[in-house]
C-alpha positions as CSV (number, residue, x, y, z in Angstrom):
1,M,92.2,-29.5,81.8
2,P,92.5,-25.6,81.9
3,P,91.9,-23.8,85.1
4,D,89.1,-22.0,85.8
5,P,88.9,-18.4,85.8
6,P,89.0,-16.1,89.0
7,Q,85.9,-14.7,89.6
8,P,85.0,-10.8,89.3
9,H,84.7,-8.8,91.9
10,R,85.5,-11.1,94.7
11,S,86.4,-9.6,98.2
12,K,88.6,-10.3,100.5
13,R,89.1,-8.7,103.8
14,G,92.7,-7.5,105.1
15,K,94.8,-8.1,107.9
16,Q,93.6,-5.9,110.3
17,G,89.6,-6.1,108.9
18,R,89.5,-2.5,107.7
19,F,90.1,-2.4,104.1
20,S,88.7,-4.8,100.7
21,T,90.9,-5.6,97.6
22,S,89.2,-7.2,94.3
23,I,90.2,-8.3,91.1
24,R,88.7,-8.3,87.8
25,Q,89.6,-9.7,84.7
26,D,88.9,-7.9,81.1
27,I,87.1,-10.3,78.8
28,E,87.6,-7.9,75.5
29,G,89.8,-5.5,74.3
30,P,93.5,-5.4,74.2
31,N,94.1,-7.2,77.5
32,I,92.1,-9.9,77.3
33,G,92.4,-12.2,79.9
34,K,94.6,-9.7,82.1
35,V,94.3,-9.8,85.6
36,T,94.1,-6.0,87.7
37,R,93.5,-5.7,90.9
38,I,91.1,-2.4,91.9
39,P,93.0,-0.2,94.6
40,A,91.5,-0.8,98.0
41,R,89.2,1.7,99.4
42,R,88.4,2.7,103.3
43,R,85.2,1.0,105.3
44,T,83.1,3.0,105.9
45,D,81.1,0.9,108.5
46,D,85.0,1.2,110.0
47,P,84.8,2.8,113.6
48,S,87.4,3.8,113.8
49,H,87.5,6.1,111.0
50,E,84.9,8.2,110.7
51,V,83.8,9.7,107.3
52,Q,81.6,12.7,107.4
53,K,79.4,12.2,104.2
54,N,77.7,14.8,102.1
55,H,80.6,17.2,103.6
56,R,83.0,17.4,100.2
57,F,82.9,21.2,100.0
58,F,82.9,23.2,103.1
59,P,80.3,24.2,105.4
60,K,78.8,27.6,104.5
61,G,80.6,30.0,106.5
62,T,83.5,28.5,107.5
63,L,86.5,27.7,105.7
64,N,86.9,24.2,106.0
65,S,86.1,21.5,104.3
66,G,84.6,18.9,106.5
67,K,87.2,16.3,105.8
68,K,89.4,15.0,107.5
69,S,93.1,13.2,107.0
70,F,94.0,10.3,108.4
71,D,95.7,11.8,111.5
72,G,92.3,13.5,112.2
73,T,93.2,17.1,110.8
74,R,90.8,19.6,108.3
75,I,91.5,19.2,105.1
76,M,91.8,22.4,103.2
77,G,88.9,22.2,100.0
78,R,89.3,23.4,96.7
79,R,86.5,27.0,97.5
80,S,88.6,28.0,100.9
81,R,92.3,27.6,98.2
82,L,90.3,29.5,94.8
83,F,89.5,32.0,98.1
84,L,93.3,32.3,99.2
85,T,94.8,32.8,96.0
86,M,92.8,35.6,94.6
87,A,93.3,37.1,97.7
88,G,97.0,36.6,96.9
89,L,96.7,37.5,93.6
90,L,94.6,41.3,95.0
91,A,97.2,42.2,97.0
92,G,100.0,41.6,94.8
93,I,97.5,43.8,92.1
94,L,97.3,46.4,94.7
95,V,101.0,46.3,95.9
96,L,102.4,46.9,92.4
97,V,99.5,50.0,92.0
98,L,101.1,51.5,94.9
99,L,104.7,51.3,93.8
100,F,104.0,52.3,90.2
101,Q,102.1,55.4,91.9
102,A,105.1,56.2,93.9
103,G,107.6,56.0,91.1
104,S,105.7,57.9,89.0
105,D,106.7,61.4,91.1
106,S,109.4,63.5,89.4
107,P,112.0,65.1,91.7
108,A,110.2,67.9,90.9
109,E,107.2,67.3,92.0
110,M,108.3,65.1,95.4
111,T,110.0,68.9,96.0
112,Q,106.8,70.3,95.3
113,N,105.0,68.1,97.9
114,A,107.8,68.2,100.4
115,Q,107.6,71.8,100.2
116,A,103.5,71.9,100.8
117,S,104.0,69.7,103.7
118,R,106.1,72.2,105.1
119,K,104.0,75.5,104.2
120,V,102.4,77.3,106.8
121,E,98.5,78.3,106.3
122,I,97.4,81.8,107.3
123,S,93.7,81.1,106.5
124,G,91.5,77.9,105.5
125,S,92.5,78.6,101.7
126,L,95.8,80.0,101.6
127,A,99.5,78.4,103.0
128,L,102.6,79.6,101.8
129,D,106.2,78.7,102.4
130,P,107.6,79.5,105.7
131,S,110.8,80.9,104.2
132,L,109.1,83.6,102.7
133,L,109.3,85.2,106.1
134,D,112.9,85.3,106.1
135,R,113.9,88.8,107.3
136,K,117.3,89.1,105.3
137,R,115.3,87.4,101.9
138,I,112.5,91.1,103.2
139,F,114.7,93.5,103.7
140,S,116.7,92.5,100.5
141,F,113.5,93.2,98.7
142,L,112.9,96.7,100.3
143,Q,117.4,97.6,99.5
144,K,115.7,96.2,95.8
145,Y,113.0,99.0,96.0
146,H,115.1,102.1,97.1
147,D,118.4,101.0,94.6
148,A,115.9,101.7,91.6
149,T,117.0,104.6,90.0
150,T,113.7,105.0,87.6
151,V,110.1,105.7,88.4
152,S,109.3,102.5,86.0
153,E,111.3,100.3,87.9
154,R,110.0,101.1,91.2
155,F,106.6,100.5,89.8
156,R,107.2,97.2,88.6
157,L,107.6,96.3,91.9
158,I,104.7,97.5,93.6
159,R,101.5,96.5,94.1
160,K,99.1,97.8,91.2
161,Q,96.3,99.2,92.5
162,P,93.2,101.0,90.0
163,G,94.2,104.3,89.4
164,L,98.0,104.1,90.8
165,E,100.2,103.6,87.9
166,T,99.2,107.2,86.3
167,V,99.9,109.1,89.7
168,F,103.2,107.0,90.7
169,L,104.5,108.0,87.2
170,S,103.4,111.3,87.8
171,G,106.1,111.8,90.4
172,V,103.9,112.0,92.9
173,E,106.3,108.6,94.5
174,Q,109.0,111.6,95.3
175,E,106.6,113.7,97.6
176,W,105.7,110.5,99.6
177,A,108.8,109.1,99.6
178,V,109.7,107.0,102.7
179,P,113.3,107.2,104.0
180,R,115.5,104.1,103.6
181,P,115.1,101.5,106.7
182,V,117.8,100.0,108.9
183,E,116.1,96.9,110.2
184,L,113.2,94.8,109.7
185,L,111.9,93.0,112.9
186,D,109.3,91.1,113.7
187,P,107.3,90.2,109.9
188,S,104.8,87.7,109.7
189,F,101.5,86.5,107.3
190,E,98.2,88.0,107.3
191,A,95.0,86.7,104.9
192,L,93.6,90.4,103.9
193,D,90.3,89.3,101.8
194,S,91.7,86.0,100.5
195,L,95.3,87.6,99.8
196,P,97.8,86.6,101.5
197,F,100.8,89.4,102.8
198,V,103.9,89.8,105.2
199,H,103.6,92.5,107.2
200,G,106.5,93.7,109.5
201,R,107.7,96.9,111.5
202,L,110.9,98.8,109.9
203,V,113.6,101.1,112.4
204,L,113.9,104.0,110.1
205,P,117.4,105.9,110.5
206,N,115.8,108.4,113.0
207,G,115.0,105.4,115.3
208,A,111.5,105.9,114.5
209,L,109.0,103.0,113.6
210,S,107.2,102.2,110.6
211,Q,105.5,99.9,108.9
212,V,105.7,97.3,105.8
213,A,102.8,95.2,103.8
214,L,104.3,93.0,101.1
215,E,102.2,90.9,98.7
216,V,102.9,87.4,97.6
217,V,102.7,85.9,95.0
218,G,104.1,82.9,94.2
219,D,107.5,83.4,96.0
220,Q,107.9,87.2,95.1
221,Y,106.7,90.2,96.5
222,L,104.8,93.2,95.6
223,L,105.6,96.2,98.1
224,D,102.1,98.0,99.1
225,W,103.8,101.6,98.2
226,E,100.0,103.2,99.5
227,S,100.6,101.7,102.8
228,Y,104.1,101.9,102.7
229,S,103.9,105.0,102.4
230,G,100.8,106.6,103.6
231,Y,99.3,108.3,100.9
232,N,96.2,109.9,100.7
233,A,95.3,110.8,97.4
234,K,93.7,114.1,98.5
235,S,94.8,116.9,101.4
236,L,93.3,116.3,104.6
237,S,93.2,119.9,105.7
238,Q,91.9,121.3,102.5
239,F,89.4,118.1,102.9
240,L,88.3,119.2,106.2
241,A,88.6,123.1,104.8
242,E,85.8,122.8,102.5
243,E,82.8,125.1,102.2
244,E,80.0,122.2,101.7
245,A,79.8,118.5,103.4
246,L,82.2,116.2,101.5
247,T,83.2,112.5,102.0
248,G,86.7,110.9,101.2
249,T,89.0,108.2,102.0
250,F,92.2,109.3,104.5
251,R,95.2,107.1,106.1
252,V,95.4,108.6,109.3
253,I,97.3,107.4,113.1
254,L,94.2,107.8,114.8
255,T,94.7,108.9,119.0
256,P,92.2,109.0,121.7
257,A,91.0,112.6,122.3
258,A,89.0,114.1,124.3
259,Y,88.1,117.9,122.0
260,Y,84.6,117.8,122.0
261,N,82.6,120.7,120.2
262,F,80.9,122.6,117.6
263,R,78.5,119.3,116.8
264,F,79.9,116.9,118.2
265,A,79.7,118.9,121.7
266,D,77.8,115.4,123.8
267,D,80.6,113.5,125.0
268,E,78.3,110.8,126.1
269,I,76.7,110.2,122.2
270,W,80.1,110.3,120.4
271,R,83.7,109.4,120.3
272,C,86.9,111.4,119.6
273,F,89.8,110.6,118.4
274,R,92.5,112.8,116.6
275,M,93.6,111.6,113.9
276,E,97.2,112.2,111.8
277,T,98.8,111.6,108.3
278,A,101.9,110.5,107.0
279,D,103.2,114.2,105.7
280,G,101.7,115.6,108.8
281,E,98.5,117.2,108.8
282,A,95.8,116.7,111.5
283,G,92.5,117.0,113.0
284,Y,89.5,115.7,114.9
285,A,87.4,112.5,113.4
286,Y,84.0,111.3,115.3
287,V,82.3,108.2,115.8
288,R,78.5,107.4,117.4
289,R,79.2,105.2,120.7
290,D,76.5,103.3,120.1
291,S,77.4,102.3,116.8
292,A,78.5,99.1,115.3
293,L,81.1,101.4,113.7
294,H,82.4,102.1,116.5
295,L,82.8,98.7,117.8
296,R,84.6,97.6,114.5
297,L,86.8,100.2,114.9
298,L,87.5,99.3,118.2
299,N,88.2,96.0,117.4
300,S,90.2,95.7,114.2
301,T,92.7,99.2,115.8
302,Q,92.5,97.7,119.1
303,I,92.9,101.1,120.6
304,S,92.8,102.2,124.0
305,L,89.6,103.3,125.5
306,E,91.4,106.0,127.4
307,E,90.7,109.6,126.1
308,G,93.0,112.5,126.3
309,L,96.3,111.1,125.8
310,D,98.6,113.2,124.8
311,P,99.2,112.6,120.8
312,T,103.3,114.2,120.5
313,S,104.7,111.9,118.4
314,A,102.2,109.9,117.5
315,L,103.2,109.2,114.0
316,E,107.0,107.9,115.0
317,T,104.9,105.6,117.7
318,S,102.6,104.0,115.9
319,G,103.4,100.1,115.6
320,T,105.8,99.7,118.4
321,A,104.7,97.0,120.9
322,N,104.0,98.9,124.1
323,L,102.2,101.9,122.4
324,I,100.3,99.8,120.6
325,K,97.3,100.7,122.3
326,R,97.8,104.5,122.2
327,T,97.8,105.1,118.7
328,A,96.8,102.8,115.9
329,R,96.7,103.1,112.1
330,A,92.8,102.7,110.3
331,T,91.9,103.8,106.4
332,L,88.6,106.0,107.6
333,Q,86.1,106.7,105.3
334,L,85.6,110.9,106.8
335,R,82.3,113.1,106.0
336,S,83.4,116.6,106.0
337,L,80.8,119.4,108.0
338,G,81.3,121.9,105.7
339,E,81.3,124.3,108.1
340,P,84.0,126.8,108.5
341,D,83.7,128.0,111.7
342,A,84.9,124.1,112.4
343,P,87.3,123.2,110.0
344,D,89.6,121.0,111.6
345,L,86.6,118.2,112.3
346,A,84.9,115.4,110.5
347,E,82.4,112.1,111.0
348,I,83.8,108.9,110.4
349,V,81.1,106.5,108.3
350,G,83.6,104.2,107.4
351,L,86.2,101.9,108.0
352,V,88.1,100.5,104.9
353,G,90.4,97.8,104.6
354,R,92.7,96.9,108.2
355,G,95.3,99.6,109.3
356,W,96.9,101.0,105.9
357,V,96.1,98.7,103.5
358,V,93.6,98.4,101.4
359,P,93.3,94.8,99.4
């Protein structure tokens, strides 16, 4: 008589009373009659091994799954693993993008970026390479201008102001020739109407001081010849001697004076300056004390408020550090009186540019 078959799903307590096992006999298929042991499961009614139900996924707002291992530590859930994997992928992509951008710069671009970081800001929108202030470089350019053997060669080195080409090439440059300088002092950057300039003081062969302004175009210079020579399109003495009132623009050196006469006799209304051109012509200019133009003139030239100064050698001393309050360069719009009895007097009706540079 064959033995009775094992009963299916029959439980058996383990030694510790915490696990259950069961056996199963297959009654169909290729394994008929084979007995299979079902893996044991942890008892949920065992107080020493609590299992938190309904915590298959980590609670909202945390990275913990809610499950515990046998030693009581949290087990990372699927969502937390997925989150960390995605974060790692994004970080890797970001690093690759940054490395690609850093490696895309050519040597020339890297040099340009390095130079840009060293530029000197002279206004809100202008920044220049400090090497443009190198005194040897500036002085070499001026020597190149003076060494040029033809007018056309010198014209290529100057700023091209409207109408200047015809005048310059006609030979007027020889009439306003400037002695070759022997030294350059105190070069500095300055912006005039959004145009970058390099300014400096020059020592002439006779020891006198003059000034120079170079417009910066890229990494090259262009000489502002009109301010360099003090060029005026008209003769100041002829302008003041005209029998009718005229208006003209002149580059002059101003010195505070106290000559109040004719129409400008009231010193409480008028402020007096002695003016002198680069070619030695002189006269007197007046501006109303209570006008905005008077304030602009004082602020622009930074000239002394003391009147009656000795104007002797004003041209030679203009621009020196210790005499900057005594004399000042200015480009003025003047109105002549048209009176034969007062041939040396004119009214200041406008201020053009700063110093002798007209942007």
